C-alpha positions in Angstrom: 25.8 -4.4 -3.2 23.7 -1.8 -2.2 24.5 -0.2 1.3 22.6 -1.3 4.2 21.7 0.0 7.5 20.7 -2.1 10.4 17.4 -1.1 12.3 15.6 -2.5 15.3 11.6 -3.2 14.9 9.1 -4.3 17.3 6.3 -6.4 15.6 3.7 -8.8 17.2 4.8 -12.3 17.9 2.0 -13.9 15.4 3.6 -11.6 12.7 7.2 -12.8 13.7 6.1 -16.3 13.3 4.4 -15.9 10.0 7.6 -14.1 8.7 10.0 -16.9 10.0 7.7 -19.5 8.6 7.6 -17.8 4.9 11.4 -17.1 5.2 12.1 -20.9 6.0 9.7 -21.8 3.4 11.6 -19.6 0.8 14.9 -20.3 2.1 15.9 -16.8 2.4 16.8 -14.7 5.6 14.2 -12.8 7.4 15.8 -9.5 6.5 16.1 -10.3 2.9 12.4 -11.0 2.7 11.4 -7.8 4.8 13.7 -5.9 2.4 11.8 -7.2 -0.7 8.6 -6.8 0.7 9.3 -3.1 1.5 11.0 -2.5 -1.9 7.9 -3.7 -3.4 5.4 -1.9 -1.1 7.1 1.5 -0.1 7.3 3.2 -3.3 3.5 2.5 -4.0 2.5 3.9 -0.6 5.0 7.1 -1.0 3.0 7.8 -4.4 -0.3 7.1 -2.6 0.5 9.5 0.1 1.6 12.1 -2.3 -1.5 12.0 -4.6 -4.2 11.7 -1.7 -2.3 14.1 0.9 -5.6 16.0 1.3 -6.9 12.7 2.8 -4.4 12.6 5.6 -4.9 12.3 9.4 -7.4 14.7 10.5 -5.1 15.9 13.5 -1.5 16.5 14.0 -1.2 13.7 16.6 1.5 11.3 15.5 0.7 7.9 14.3 3.9 6.6 15.9 3.8 3.7 18.5 0.0 3.3 18.0 -0.9 0.4 15.7 -4.5 0.9 15.9 -4.0 4.6 14.5 -1.6 3.3 11.6 -4.2 0.5 11.0 -6.9 3.0 10.6 -5.0 5.5 8.5 -4.1 2.7 6.2 -7.7 1.2 6.2 -8.8 4.8 5.1 -6.3 5.0 2.5 -7.3 1.7 1.1 -11.0 2.9 1.2 -10.0 6.1 -0.8 -8.3 4.2 -3.4 -10.8 1.7 -3.6 -13.6 4.5 -4.2 -11.1 6.1 -6.8 -10.6 2.9 -8.6 -14.4 2.4 -8.7 -15.2 5.8 -10.0 -12.1 5.3 -12.6 -14.0 2.0 -13.7 -17.1 3.7 -14.0 -15.9 6.6 -16.1 -13.8 4.1 -18.2 -16.8 1.7 -18.9 -19.0 4.6 -19.9 -16.4 6.2 -22.2 -16.0 2.8 -23.8 -19.9 2.1 -24.0 -20.3 5.6 -25.5 -17.5 5.2 -27.8 -18.7 2.0 -29.1 -21.6 3.4 -30.8 -19.6 5.7 -32.8 -16.9 4.3 -34.7 -13.8 6.3 -35.6 -15.1 9.4 -33.4 -18.0 10.0 -35.9 
């Protein structure tokens, strides 16, 4: 079994209620559910942060304990990701439509 560490979190009651409902439905502990969600999500967020560091917060003010700032920052990241995906889709579709007219690169 992997080593674990007990932590304390403060989250809105509505989120706690949703978490409790889902953990009851899935018949898993709240802790196990949060662990699974974070294991799937955090590596992606870390990768996004490393690749999009130039889009970080414009001030050095910490985001800690300010849910509105955290939400705003994550919304900004989502916007940047969506823009990158849109550009990728456009570039890909342009490439595919261009290459369809010339089989085997000729």
